[in-house]
KOLVEX-186677 format. One record per residue (C-alpha): residue number from 1; residue in three letters; y, z, x. Coordinates in nm, 2 decimals. Layout:
<nodes>
+------+------+--------+--------+--------+
: resi : resn :  north :     up :   east :
+------+------+--------+--------+--------+
:  NUM :  ala :      Y :      Z :      X :
...
+------+------+--------+--------+--------+
</nodes>
This chain:
<nodes>
+------+------+--------+--------+--------+
: resi : resn :  north :     up :   east :
+------+------+--------+--------+--------+
:    1 :  met :  -0.80 :  -0.29 :   0.18 :
:    2 :  gly :  -0.63 :  -0.01 :   0.37 :
:    3 :  val :  -0.64 :  -0.16 :   0.71 :
:    4 :  pro :  -0.38 :  -0.02 :   0.95 :
:    5 :  ala :  -0.16 :  -0.32 :   0.98 :
:    6 :  gln :   0.21 :  -0.29 :   0.90 :
:    7 :  gly :   0.25 :  -0.66 :   0.85 :
:    8 :  tyr :   0.00 :  -0.91 :   0.73 :
:    9 :  gly :  -0.22 :  -1.20 :   0.83 :
:   10 :  gln :  -0.15 :  -1.33 :   1.18 :
:   11 :  val :  -0.02 :  -1.00 :   1.33 :
:   12 :  ser :  -0.26 :  -0.82 :   1.56 :
:   13 :  arg :  -0.34 :  -0.47 :   1.47 :
:   14 :  ile :  -0.31 :  -0.35 :   1.83 :
:   15 :  thr :   0.05 :  -0.23 :   1.85 :
:   16 :  ser :   0.26 :  -0.37 :   2.14 :
:   17 :  arg :   0.62 :  -0.46 :   2.22 :
:   18 :  lys :   0.52 :  -0.83 :   2.24 :
:   19 :  ser :   0.35 :  -0.83 :   1.91 :
:   20 :  thr :   0.65 :  -0.65 :   1.75 :
:   21 :  ala :   0.89 :  -0.92 :   1.89 :
:   22 :  leu :   0.66 :  -1.19 :   1.77 :
:   23 :  arg :   0.63 :  -1.04 :   1.43 :
:   24 :  arg :   1.01 :  -1.03 :   1.40 :
:   25 :  arg :   1.04 :  -1.40 :   1.50 :
:   26 :  met :   0.77 :  -1.50 :   1.25 :
:   27 :  lys :   0.94 :  -1.31 :   0.97 :
:   28 :  asn :   1.27 :  -1.47 :   1.04 :
:   29 :  gln :   1.11 :  -1.82 :   1.05 :
:   30 :  gln :   0.91 :  -1.75 :   0.73 :
:   31 :  phe :   1.22 :  -1.62 :   0.55 :
:   32 :  leu :   1.40 :  -1.94 :   0.63 :
:   33 :  leu :   1.10 :  -2.14 :   0.51 :
:   34 :  ile :   1.09 :  -1.96 :   0.18 :
:   35 :  ala :   1.47 :  -2.00 :   0.14 :
:   36 :  phe :   1.42 :  -2.37 :   0.21 :
:   37 :  leu :   1.15 :  -2.40 :  -0.05 :
:   38 :  val :   1.39 :  -2.25 :  -0.31 :
:   39 :  leu :   1.66 :  -2.50 :  -0.22 :
:   40 :  val :   1.41 :  -2.80 :  -0.23 :
:   41 :  thr :   1.22 :  -2.70 :  -0.54 :
:   42 :  gly :   1.52 :  -2.57 :  -0.74 :
:   43 :  ser :   1.40 :  -2.47 :  -1.08 :
:   44 :  cys :   1.02 :  -2.48 :  -1.03 :
:   45 :  ser :   0.78 :  -2.60 :  -1.29 :
:   46 :  gly :   0.72 :  -2.34 :  -1.55 :
:   47 :  tyr :   1.02 :  -2.14 :  -1.45 :
:   48 :  val :   1.14 :  -1.89 :  -1.71 :
:   49 :  pro :   1.50 :  -1.76 :  -1.67 :
:   50 :  pro :   1.50 :  -1.39 :  -1.57 :
:   51 :  pro :   1.60 :  -1.12 :  -1.82 :
:   52 :  ser :   1.97 :  -1.04 :  -1.82 :
:   53 :  thr :   2.08 :  -0.74 :  -1.60 :
:   54 :  pro :   2.37 :  -0.51 :  -1.66 :
:   55 :  ala :   2.70 :  -0.70 :  -1.63 :
:   56 :  ala :   2.85 :  -0.39 :  -1.47 :
:   57 :  asp :   2.69 :  -0.50 :  -1.14 :
:   58 :  pro :   2.72 :  -0.88 :  -1.12 :
:   59 :  ala :   2.64 :  -0.88 :  -0.74 :
:   60 :  arg :   2.31 :  -0.71 :  -0.80 :
:   61 :  ala :   2.24 :  -0.93 :  -1.10 :
:   62 :  ala :   2.29 :  -1.23 :  -0.87 :
:   63 :  gly :   2.06 :  -1.07 :  -0.62 :
:   64 :  ile :   1.79 :  -1.03 :  -0.88 :
:   65 :  ala :   1.82 :  -1.39 :  -0.99 :
:   66 :  ser :   1.79 :  -1.50 :  -0.63 :
:   67 :  ala :   1.49 :  -1.28 :  -0.57 :
:   68 :  asp :   1.33 :  -1.42 :  -0.88 :
:   69 :  ser :   1.38 :  -1.77 :  -0.73 :
:   70 :  leu :   1.22 :  -1.67 :  -0.40 :
:   71 :  ile :   0.91 :  -1.53 :  -0.58 :
:   72 :  asp :   0.89 :  -1.83 :  -0.81 :
:   73 :  ala :   0.90 :  -2.06 :  -0.51 :
:   74 :  ala :   0.62 :  -1.86 :  -0.34 :
:   75 :  val :   0.38 :  -1.89 :  -0.63 :
:   76 :  gly :   0.12 :  -2.15 :  -0.55 :
:   77 :  lys :   0.22 :  -2.16 :  -0.18 :
:   78 :  leu :   0.18 :  -1.80 :  -0.06 :
:   79 :  ile :   0.06 :  -1.62 :  -0.37 :
:   80 :  pro :  -0.12 :  -1.69 :  -0.70 :
:   81 :  gly :   0.11 :  -1.45 :  -0.89 :
:   82 :  ala :   0.33 :  -1.14 :  -0.88 :
:   83 :  val :   0.49 :  -0.87 :  -1.09 :
:   84 :  phe :   0.85 :  -0.78 :  -0.98 :
:   85 :  leu :   1.04 :  -0.48 :  -1.11 :
:   86 :  val :   1.38 :  -0.33 :  -1.04 :
:   87 :  ala :   1.50 :   0.00 :  -1.17 :
:   88 :  lys :   1.86 :   0.14 :  -1.14 :
:   89 :  asp :   1.96 :   0.49 :  -1.22 :
:   90 :  gly :   1.62 :   0.57 :  -1.36 :
:   91 :  arg :   1.62 :   0.27 :  -1.60 :
:   92 :  val :   1.42 :  -0.06 :  -1.56 :
:   93 :  val :   1.68 :  -0.34 :  -1.54 :
:   94 :  his :   1.44 :  -0.62 :  -1.46 :
:   95 :  glu :   1.07 :  -0.67 :  -1.49 :
:   96 :  arg :   0.89 :  -1.01 :  -1.47 :
:   97 :  ala :   0.55 :  -1.15 :  -1.42 :
:   98 :  phe :   0.49 :  -1.47 :  -1.22 :
:   99 :  gly :   0.20 :  -1.71 :  -1.19 :
:  100 :  tyr :  -0.16 :  -1.61 :  -1.22 :
:  101 :  ala :  -0.37 :  -1.29 :  -1.20 :
:  102 :  gln :  -0.69 :  -1.48 :  -1.12 :
:  103 :  leu :  -0.76 :  -1.83 :  -0.99 :
:  104 :  asn :  -1.13 :  -1.83 :  -0.95 :
:  105 :  asp :  -1.43 :  -1.72 :  -1.15 :
:  106 :  tyr :  -1.69 :  -1.46 :  -1.04 :
:  107 :  glu :  -1.87 :  -1.71 :  -0.82 :
:  108 :  gly :  -1.55 :  -1.84 :  -0.66 :
:  109 :  arg :  -1.52 :  -2.16 :  -0.86 :
:  110 :  arg :  -1.16 :  -2.26 :  -0.97 :
:  111 :  leu :  -1.10 :  -2.16 :  -1.33 :
:  112 :  ala :  -1.01 :  -2.45 :  -1.56 :
:  113 :  ala :  -0.74 :  -2.23 :  -1.70 :
:  114 :  pro :  -0.64 :  -1.96 :  -1.45 :
:  115 :  arg :  -0.57 :  -1.62 :  -1.60 :
:  116 :  pro :  -0.19 :  -1.56 :  -1.64 :
:  117 :  met :  -0.02 :  -1.26 :  -1.48 :
:  118 :  arg :   0.13 :  -1.01 :  -1.71 :
:  119 :  ala :   0.38 :  -0.74 :  -1.64 :
:  120 :  ser :   0.11 :  -0.48 :  -1.74 :
:  121 :  thr :  -0.15 :  -0.63 :  -1.51 :
:  122 :  met :  -0.31 :  -0.36 :  -1.28 :
:  123 :  phe :  -0.32 :  -0.41 :  -0.91 :
:  124 :  asp :  -0.54 :  -0.28 :  -0.63 :
:  125 :  leu :  -0.27 :  -0.10 :  -0.43 :
:  126 :  ala :  -0.47 :  -0.08 :  -0.10 :
:  127 :  ser :  -0.26 :   0.13 :   0.14 :
:  128 :  val :   0.01 :   0.20 :  -0.11 :
:  129 :  ser :  -0.26 :   0.45 :  -0.23 :
:  130 :  lys :  -0.17 :   0.65 :   0.09 :
:  131 :  val :   0.18 :   0.74 :  -0.05 :
:  132 :  met :   0.13 :   0.72 :  -0.43 :
:  133 :  ala :  -0.19 :   0.93 :  -0.42 :
:  134 :  thr :  -0.27 :   1.12 :  -0.10 :
:  135 :  thr :   0.09 :   1.19 :   0.02 :
:  136 :  met :   0.18 :   1.30 :  -0.34 :
:  137 :  gly :  -0.12 :   1.52 :  -0.36 :
:  138 :  thr :  -0.04 :   1.68 :  -0.03 :
:  139 :  met :   0.32 :   1.73 :  -0.14 :
:  140 :  leu :   0.21 :   1.91 :  -0.45 :
:  141 :  leu :  -0.01 :   2.15 :  -0.26 :
:  142 :  val :   0.26 :   2.21 :   0.00 :
:  143 :  asp :   0.49 :   2.29 :  -0.29 :
:  144 :  arg :   0.24 :   2.54 :  -0.42 :
:  145 :  gly :   0.20 :   2.71 :  -0.09 :
:  146 :  lys :  -0.16 :   2.60 :  -0.05 :
:  147 :  ile :  -0.11 :   2.37 :   0.24 :
:  148 :  glu :   0.11 :   2.42 :   0.55 :
:  149 :  leu :   0.21 :   2.11 :   0.73 :
:  150 :  asp :   0.18 :   2.26 :   1.08 :
:  151 :  ala :  -0.15 :   2.43 :   1.01 :
:  152 :  pro :  -0.45 :   2.29 :   1.20 :
:  153 :  val :  -0.68 :   2.07 :   1.00 :
:  154 :  tyr :  -0.97 :   2.31 :   1.06 :
:  155 :  arg :  -0.80 :   2.57 :   0.84 :
:  156 :  tyr :  -0.89 :   2.34 :   0.55 :
:  157 :  leu :  -1.19 :   2.16 :   0.69 :
:  158 :  pro :  -1.35 :   2.45 :   0.89 :
:  159 :  asp :  -1.60 :   2.24 :   1.09 :
:  160 :  phe :  -1.33 :   2.00 :   1.21 :
:  161 :  arg :  -1.34 :   2.17 :   1.55 :
:  162 :  gly :  -1.35 :   2.05 :   1.91 :
:  163 :  pro :  -1.14 :   2.06 :   2.23 :
:  164 :  his :  -0.91 :   1.79 :   2.10 :
:  165 :  leu :  -0.96 :   1.83 :   1.72 :
:  166 :  asp :  -0.84 :   2.19 :   1.72 :
:  167 :  ser :  -0.48 :   2.08 :   1.79 :
:  168 :  ile :  -0.46 :   1.82 :   1.51 :
:  169 :  thr :  -0.24 :   1.94 :   1.22 :
:  170 :  val :  -0.18 :   1.82 :   0.87 :
:  171 :  arg :   0.16 :   1.69 :   0.99 :
:  172 :  his :  -0.02 :   1.48 :   1.25 :
:  173 :  leu :  -0.23 :   1.31 :   0.98 :
:  174 :  leu :   0.07 :   1.24 :   0.76 :
:  175 :  ser :   0.27 :   1.09 :   1.05 :
:  176 :  his :  -0.03 :   0.89 :   1.19 :
:  177 :  ser :   0.00 :   1.07 :   1.52 :
:  178 :  ala :  -0.34 :   1.25 :   1.53 :
:  179 :  gly :  -0.48 :   1.00 :   1.79 :
:  180 :  leu :  -0.75 :   0.89 :   1.55 :
:  181 :  val :  -0.90 :   0.55 :   1.56 :
:  182 :  gln :  -0.71 :   0.31 :   1.33 :
:  183 :  trp :  -1.00 :   0.15 :   1.15 :
:  184 :  gln :  -1.38 :   0.13 :   1.18 :
:  185 :  pro :  -1.64 :   0.01 :   0.92 :
:  186 :  leu :  -1.76 :   0.36 :   0.84 :
:  187 :  tyr :  -2.00 :   0.22 :   0.58 :
:  188 :  tyr :  -2.23 :   0.10 :   0.87 :
:  189 :  his :  -2.31 :   0.47 :   0.92 :
:  190 :  ala :  -2.22 :   0.64 :   0.59 :
:  191 :  ser :  -2.27 :   0.58 :   0.21 :
:  192 :  asn :  -2.11 :   0.90 :   0.07 :
:  193 :  ile :  -1.81 :   1.13 :   0.13 :
:  194 :  ala :  -2.01 :   1.39 :   0.32 :
:  195 :  gln :  -2.15 :   1.13 :   0.56 :
:  196 :  thr :  -1.82 :   0.96 :   0.60 :
:  197 :  tyr :  -1.64 :   1.28 :   0.69 :
:  198 :  ala :  -1.90 :   1.36 :   0.95 :
:  199 :  val :  -1.87 :   1.02 :   1.11 :
:  200 :  ile :  -1.49 :   1.06 :   1.13 :
:  201 :  arg :  -1.51 :   1.42 :   1.27 :
:  202 :  asp :  -1.76 :   1.31 :   1.54 :
:  203 :  met :  -1.57 :   1.00 :   1.65 :
:  204 :  pro :  -1.38 :   1.03 :   1.98 :
:  205 :  leu :  -1.00 :   1.02 :   1.96 :
:  206 :  glu :  -0.84 :   0.69 :   2.06 :
:  207 :  trp :  -0.51 :   0.84 :   2.18 :
:  208 :  gly :  -0.37 :   1.18 :   2.27 :
:  209 :  val :  -0.28 :   1.41 :   1.98 :
:  210 :  gly :   0.10 :   1.37 :   1.90 :
:  211 :  asp :   0.16 :   1.12 :   2.17 :
:  212 :  ala :   0.26 :   0.83 :   1.95 :
:  213 :  arg :   0.23 :   0.69 :   1.60 :
:  214 :  his :  -0.09 :   0.48 :   1.55 :
:  215 :  tyr :  -0.14 :   0.39 :   1.19 :
:  216 :  ser :  -0.48 :   0.52 :   1.09 :
:  217 :  asp :  -0.69 :   0.48 :   0.77 :
:  218 :  leu :  -0.92 :   0.76 :   0.90 :
:  219 :  gly :  -0.64 :   1.01 :   0.91 :
:  220 :  phe :  -0.56 :   0.95 :   0.54 :
:  221 :  met :  -0.93 :   0.98 :   0.45 :
:  222 :  leu :  -0.92 :   1.32 :   0.61 :
:  223 :  leu :  -0.60 :   1.41 :   0.41 :
:  224 :  gly :  -0.78 :   1.31 :   0.09 :
:  225 :  tyr :  -1.07 :   1.54 :   0.18 :
:  226 :  ile :  -0.82 :   1.82 :   0.25 :
:  227 :  val :  -0.66 :   1.78 :  -0.09 :
:  228 :  glu :  -1.00 :   1.79 :  -0.25 :
:  229 :  arg :  -1.11 :   2.10 :  -0.05 :
:  230 :  val :  -0.79 :   2.29 :  -0.12 :
:  231 :  ser :  -0.76 :   2.20 :  -0.49 :
:  232 :  gly :  -1.13 :   2.23 :  -0.56 :
:  233 :  gln :  -1.11 :   1.89 :  -0.74 :
:  234 :  arg :  -1.19 :   1.53 :  -0.66 :
:  235 :  leu :  -0.87 :   1.35 :  -0.55 :
:  236 :  asp :  -0.85 :   1.14 :  -0.86 :
:  237 :  ser :  -0.90 :   1.43 :  -1.10 :
:  238 :  phe :  -0.64 :   1.65 :  -0.92 :
:  239 :  leu :  -0.38 :   1.38 :  -0.93 :
:  240 :  glu :  -0.45 :   1.29 :  -1.29 :
:  241 :  gln :  -0.42 :   1.64 :  -1.41 :
:  242 :  asn :  -0.13 :   1.75 :  -1.19 :
:  243 :  leu :   0.09 :   1.45 :  -1.16 :
:  244 :  tyr :   0.00 :   1.12 :  -1.33 :
:  245 :  arg :  -0.07 :   1.26 :  -1.68 :
:  246 :  pro :   0.23 :   1.50 :  -1.68 :
:  247 :  leu :   0.45 :   1.21 :  -1.59 :
:  248 :  gly :   0.31 :   1.00 :  -1.87 :
:  249 :  leu :   0.14 :   0.75 :  -1.65 :
:  250 :  arg :  -0.14 :   0.58 :  -1.84 :
:  251 :  ser :  -0.23 :   0.30 :  -1.60 :
:  252 :  thr :  -0.27 :   0.47 :  -1.26 :
:  253 :  thr :  -0.62 :   0.57 :  -1.16 :
:  254 :  phe :  -0.90 :   0.52 :  -0.91 :
:  255 :  asn :  -1.21 :   0.32 :  -1.02 :
:  256 :  ala :  -1.00 :   0.16 :  -1.29 :
:  257 :  lys :  -1.27 :  -0.06 :  -1.44 :
:  258 :  ser :  -1.49 :   0.24 :  -1.51 :
:  259 :  his :  -1.20 :   0.38 :  -1.72 :
:  260 :  gly :  -1.20 :   0.09 :  -1.95 :
:  261 :  phe :  -0.92 :  -0.12 :  -1.81 :
:  262 :  thr :  -0.97 :  -0.49 :  -1.80 :
:  263 :  asp :  -0.65 :  -0.67 :  -1.70 :
:  264 :  phe :  -0.65 :  -0.68 :  -1.32 :
:  265 :  ala :  -0.50 :  -0.90 :  -1.05 :
:  266 :  ala :  -0.81 :  -1.03 :  -0.87 :
:  267 :  thr :  -0.83 :  -1.00 :  -0.49 :
:  268 :  glu :  -1.06 :  -1.18 :  -0.25 :
:  269 :  gln :  -1.41 :  -1.34 :  -0.27 :
:  270 :  gly :  -1.62 :  -1.04 :  -0.16 :
:  271 :  asn :  -1.53 :  -0.88 :   0.17 :
:  272 :  val :  -1.49 :  -1.20 :   0.38 :
:  273 :  tyr :  -1.19 :  -1.06 :   0.58 :
:  274 :  glu :  -1.36 :  -0.73 :   0.67 :
:  275 :  lys :  -1.67 :  -0.90 :   0.77 :
:  276 :  his :  -1.46 :  -1.11 :   1.00 :
:  277 :  met :  -1.31 :  -0.80 :   1.14 :
:  278 :  val :  -1.65 :  -0.66 :   1.23 :
:  279 :  tyr :  -1.80 :  -0.98 :   1.37 :
:  280 :  asp :  -1.50 :  -1.12 :   1.56 :
:  281 :  ser :  -1.35 :  -0.90 :   1.83 :
:  282 :  thr :  -1.06 :  -1.14 :   1.88 :
:  283 :  phe :  -0.94 :  -1.05 :   1.52 :
:  284 :  gly :  -0.77 :  -0.74 :   1.65 :
:  285 :  tyr :  -1.03 :  -0.47 :   1.61 :
:  286 :  arg :  -1.32 :  -0.35 :   1.82 :
:  287 :  tyr :  -1.65 :  -0.26 :   1.66 :
:  288 :  arg :  -1.89 :  -0.16 :   1.94 :
:  289 :  gly :  -2.20 :  -0.13 :   1.72 :
:  290 :  asp :  -2.45 :  -0.40 :   1.61 :
:  291 :  ala :  -2.26 :  -0.62 :   1.35 :
:  292 :  thr :  -2.59 :  -0.72 :   1.20 :
:  293 :  ala :  -2.71 :  -0.37 :   1.13 :
:  294 :  trp :  -2.57 :  -0.36 :   0.78 :
:  295 :  asn :  -2.55 :  -0.64 :   0.53 :
:  296 :  gly :  -2.43 :  -0.50 :   0.20 :
:  297 :  trp :  -2.13 :  -0.73 :   0.17 :
:  298 :  arg :  -2.01 :  -0.82 :  -0.17 :
:  299 :  gln :  -2.00 :  -1.19 :  -0.23 :
:  300 :  tyr :  -1.82 :  -1.22 :  -0.57 :
:  301 :  val :  -1.45 :  -1.23 :  -0.66 :
:  302 :  leu :  -1.33 :  -0.87 :  -0.67 :
:  303 :  asn :  -1.16 :  -0.80 :  -1.00 :
:  304 :  gly :  -1.10 :  -0.43 :  -1.08 :
:  305 :  glu :  -1.31 :  -0.32 :  -0.78 :
:  306 :  val :  -1.13 :  -0.18 :  -0.48 :
:  307 :  asp :  -1.12 :  -0.44 :  -0.20 :
:  308 :  asp :  -1.13 :  -0.19 :   0.09 :
:  309 :  gly :  -1.48 :  -0.15 :   0.22 :
:  310 :  asn :  -1.45 :   0.21 :   0.34 :
:  311 :  ser :  -1.32 :   0.31 :   0.00 :
:  312 :  tyr :  -1.58 :   0.11 :  -0.20 :
:  313 :  tyr :  -1.90 :   0.15 :   0.02 :
:  314 :  ala :  -1.84 :   0.48 :   0.18 :
:  315 :  asn :  -1.63 :   0.69 :  -0.06 :
:  316 :  gly :  -1.73 :   0.57 :  -0.41 :
:  317 :  gly :  -1.39 :   0.41 :  -0.47 :
:  318 :  val :  -1.19 :   0.73 :  -0.44 :
:  319 :  ala :  -1.04 :   0.78 :  -0.09 :
:  320 :  gly :  -0.72 :   0.90 :   0.07 :
:  321 :  his :  -0.64 :   0.57 :   0.23 :
:  322 :  ala :  -0.72 :   0.32 :  -0.05 :
:  323 :  gly :  -0.86 :   0.28 :  -0.40 :
:  324 :  leu :  -0.57 :   0.35 :  -0.64 :
:  325 :  phe :  -0.49 :   0.10 :  -0.91 :
:  326 :  ser :  -0.16 :   0.09 :  -1.09 :
:  327 :  thr :   0.11 :  -0.12 :  -1.26 :
:  328 :  ala :   0.47 :  -0.19 :  -1.16 :
:  329 :  ala :   0.60 :   0.03 :  -1.45 :
:  330 :  asp :   0.40 :   0.33 :  -1.34 :
:  331 :  leu :   0.49 :   0.29 :  -0.98 :
:  332 :  arg :   0.85 :   0.29 :  -1.07 :
:  333 :  val :   0.82 :   0.63 :  -1.22 :
:  334 :  leu :   0.68 :   0.77 :  -0.89 :
:  335 :  leu :   0.95 :   0.61 :  -0.69 :
:  336 :  asp :   1.22 :   0.76 :  -0.92 :
:  337 :  leu :   1.05 :   1.10 :  -0.89 :
:  338 :  leu :   1.10 :   1.09 :  -0.51 :
:  339 :  ser :   1.45 :   0.94 :  -0.52 :
:  340 :  asn :   1.54 :   1.22 :  -0.75 :
:  341 :  arg :   1.41 :   1.48 :  -0.51 :
:  342 :  gly :   1.11 :   1.58 :  -0.72 :
:  343 :  ser :   1.27 :   1.56 :  -1.06 :
:  344 :  tyr :   1.19 :   1.32 :  -1.34 :
:  345 :  gly :   1.28 :   1.33 :  -1.71 :
:  346 :  gly :   1.46 :   1.66 :  -1.69 :
:  347 :  arg :   1.16 :   1.84 :  -1.53 :
:  348 :  gln :   1.12 :   1.95 :  -1.16 :
:  349 :  tyr :   0.77 :   1.85 :  -1.06 :
:  350 :  ile :   0.81 :   1.92 :  -0.68 :
:  351 :  arg :   1.08 :   2.14 :  -0.52 :
:  352 :  ser :   1.36 :   1.94 :  -0.38 :
:  353 :  glu :   1.33 :   2.10 :  -0.03 :
:  354 :  val :   0.96 :   1.98 :  -0.02 :
:  355 :  val :   1.05 :   1.62 :  -0.10 :
:  356 :  asp :   1.33 :   1.64 :   0.16 :
:  357 :  thr :   1.09 :   1.76 :   0.42 :
:  358 :  phe :   0.85 :   1.47 :   0.36 :
:  359 :  leu :   1.14 :   1.22 :   0.36 :
:  360 :  thr :   1.31 :   1.33 :   0.68 :
:  361 :  arg :   1.27 :   1.10 :   0.97 :
:  362 :  asp :   1.04 :   1.24 :   1.24 :
:  363 :  lys :   1.03 :   1.16 :   1.61 :
:  364 :  tyr :   0.83 :   0.85 :   1.54 :
:  365 :  glu :   1.12 :   0.72 :   1.33 :
:  366 :  asn :   0.92 :   0.73 :   1.00 :
:  367 :  tyr :   0.86 :   0.98 :   0.72 :
:  368 :  leu :   0.55 :   1.19 :   0.63 :
:  369 :  gly :   0.33 :   0.92 :   0.48 :
:  370 :  trp :   0.61 :   0.68 :   0.41 :
:  371 :  gln :   0.77 :   0.41 :   0.63 :
:  372 :  ala :   1.14 :   0.42 :   0.70 :
:  373 :  pro :   1.26 :   0.06 :   0.67 :
:  374 :  thr :   1.54 :  -0.01 :   0.92 :
:  375 :  tyr :   1.68 :  -0.30 :   0.72 :
:  376 :  leu :   1.77 :  -0.09 :   0.42 :
:  377 :  pro :   2.03 :   0.19 :   0.38 :
:  378 :  ala :   1.97 :   0.53 :   0.54 :
:  379 :  gly :   1.72 :   0.74 :   0.34 :
:  380 :  ser :   1.53 :   0.44 :   0.20 :
:  381 :  phe :   1.15 :   0.46 :   0.20 :
:  382 :  ser :   0.88 :   0.20 :   0.15 :
:  383 :  his :   0.51 :   0.11 :   0.20 :
:  384 :  thr :   0.30 :  -0.20 :   0.19 :
:  385 :  gly :  -0.06 :  -0.25 :   0.09 :
:  386 :  phe :  -0.30 :  -0.51 :   0.24 :
:  387 :  thr :  -0.37 :  -0.67 :  -0.10 :
:  388 :  gly :  -0.01 :  -0.78 :  -0.11 :
:  389 :  thr :   0.16 :  -0.48 :  -0.27 :
:  390 :  phe :   0.49 :  -0.33 :  -0.19 :
:  391 :  val :   0.71 :  -0.04 :  -0.31 :
:  392 :  ala :   1.05 :   0.08 :  -0.20 :
:  393 :  gly :   1.30 :   0.35 :  -0.30 :
:  394 :  ile :   1.67 :   0.33 :  -0.21 :
:  395 :  pro :   1.81 :   0.67 :  -0.31 :
:  396 :  gln :   2.15 :   0.59 :  -0.18 :
:  397 :  tyr :   2.18 :   0.32 :  -0.44 :
:  398 :  arg :   1.96 :   0.49 :  -0.70 :
:  399 :  leu :   1.73 :   0.18 :  -0.68 :
:  400 :  ser :   1.35 :   0.15 :  -0.71 :
:  401 :  ile :   1.18 :  -0.18 :  -0.63 :
:  402 :  val :   0.82 :  -0.28 :  -0.69 :
:  403 :  leu :   0.68 :  -0.62 :  -0.58 :
:  404 :  leu :   0.31 :  -0.66 :  -0.65 :
:  405 :  thr :   0.13 :  -0.98 :  -0.54 :
:  406 :  asn :  -0.24 :  -1.08 :  -0.53 :
:  407 :  arg :  -0.21 :  -1.28 :  -0.21 :
:  408 :  gln :  -0.58 :  -1.24 :  -0.13 :
:  409 :  asn :  -0.68 :  -1.45 :  -0.43 :
:  410 :  met :  -0.53 :  -1.75 :  -0.26 :
:  411 :  gly :  -0.81 :  -1.73 :   0.00 :
:  412 :  thr :  -0.79 :  -1.74 :   0.38 :
:  413 :  asp :  -0.67 :  -2.01 :   0.61 :
:  414 :  ala :  -0.88 :  -2.19 :   0.87 :
:  415 :  arg :  -0.85 :  -1.90 :   1.10 :
:  416 :  gly :  -0.95 :  -1.64 :   0.84 :
:  417 :  tyr :  -0.61 :  -1.49 :   0.76 :
:  418 :  phe :  -0.46 :  -1.43 :   0.42 :
:  419 :  pro :  -0.10 :  -1.55 :   0.35 :
:  420 :  asp :   0.17 :  -1.33 :   0.51 :
:  421 :  val :   0.39 :  -1.19 :   0.23 :
:  422 :  gly :   0.58 :  -0.95 :   0.45 :
:  423 :  pro :   0.88 :  -1.18 :   0.48 :
:  424 :  leu :   0.89 :  -1.23 :   0.11 :
:  425 :  gln :   0.88 :  -0.86 :   0.05 :
:  426 :  gln :   1.17 :  -0.80 :   0.29 :
:  427 :  ala :   1.38 :  -1.09 :   0.16 :
:  428 :  val :   1.35 :  -0.97 :  -0.20 :
:  429 :  thr :   1.43 :  -0.61 :  -0.11 :
:  430 :  arg :   1.74 :  -0.72 :   0.09 :
:  431 :  leu :   1.86 :  -0.92 :  -0.20 :
:  432 :  ile :   1.83 :  -0.63 :  -0.44 :
:  433 :  ala :   1.99 :  -0.38 :  -0.20 :
:  434 :  asn :   2.26 :  -0.64 :  -0.14 :
:  435 :  val :   2.27 :  -0.57 :   0.24 :
:  436 :  gly :   2.26 :  -0.93 :   0.36 :
:  437 :  pro :   2.01 :  -1.11 :   0.58 :
:  438 :  ser :   2.07 :  -0.89 :   0.88 :
:  439 :  arg :   2.21 :  -0.56 :   0.99 :
+------+------+--------+--------+--------+
</nodes>
């Protein structure tokens, strides 16, 4: 689901200095815990030695082996399974599947034989959709001169008008600085794209336009609508015809089940977490309406259906903030495209200067759409997804890293939280980048 959290699980979605400090302490503690598990368990049951990596870089090969051990130790404790991929200089040097893609059946009963994870298993990317779909689509249209970053949103969505709305630009949406509410259960008031757009348009702003960065699903829904309005195509069709198919991507799409795909990493049992968000104000969100006014919650294990409620219930599974499914191999291609400044396989898909514009730090210390991880070399970019997905590009080292987990399929703890995989993602990325445990 594309909720606006940067981390996972226990971390409150209301940004504050205290919560940031707490998150850092928790990440350090959990990193040590994972490292301890590796030392204690050694070679875990069912462990398969990782594929060999180029001997020309023994330090990175050692980092990959250590990262494999971390992931292997996390299986069954934090996550049911994972797919981990590393590419160097545009070539995949390591790709491995861990654990299981699905632990429970449709009704939530534990499978006698859990379904194994495969390297080709497709994942619900959640908020990674923001960068691998919507940001990419916006970039393509900027490249073609059809969208201007500093143009007001109302140029593309003419009825997006009002005393405060008039000053919101496309750049504000991409940088999460439009002042929009971070998240609301829009499906309580809308069941299609037109209704959902109207609800967002008419919702009061939570913060001043441009005042600060407040991660917002609603802003990226609007970006998706802009891409559709400008291109004259639905978001999924535009990306399929103009990016995914030309790049040779065969396993990247919205509403993947309807396209005949069958091998998915299962997520949660219905929408238990989102229901908790609506009903429990202490969970970090505020829904001021009647929580009992809508009761269309899914109850079954989600397998090939987008987990995010606003994408599934209110946007038909195709939305700017969540809904994309993909594989590690396909995501690597998109990361390489960006690291190569818009070029892939000898073809320039996006002008280099456009990619540079999107991947230049702004005053909020992030990029347009992308996060700028401070623990990686300058110029690195990354993004997480609520389902447990993570991608990172390190252009300085010509590295692309993909770590996809199905953490939600583990279920929630007694407090209603999913396992926090943020520390695992960061630890694995550090090992591959070979930058050590701290900077």
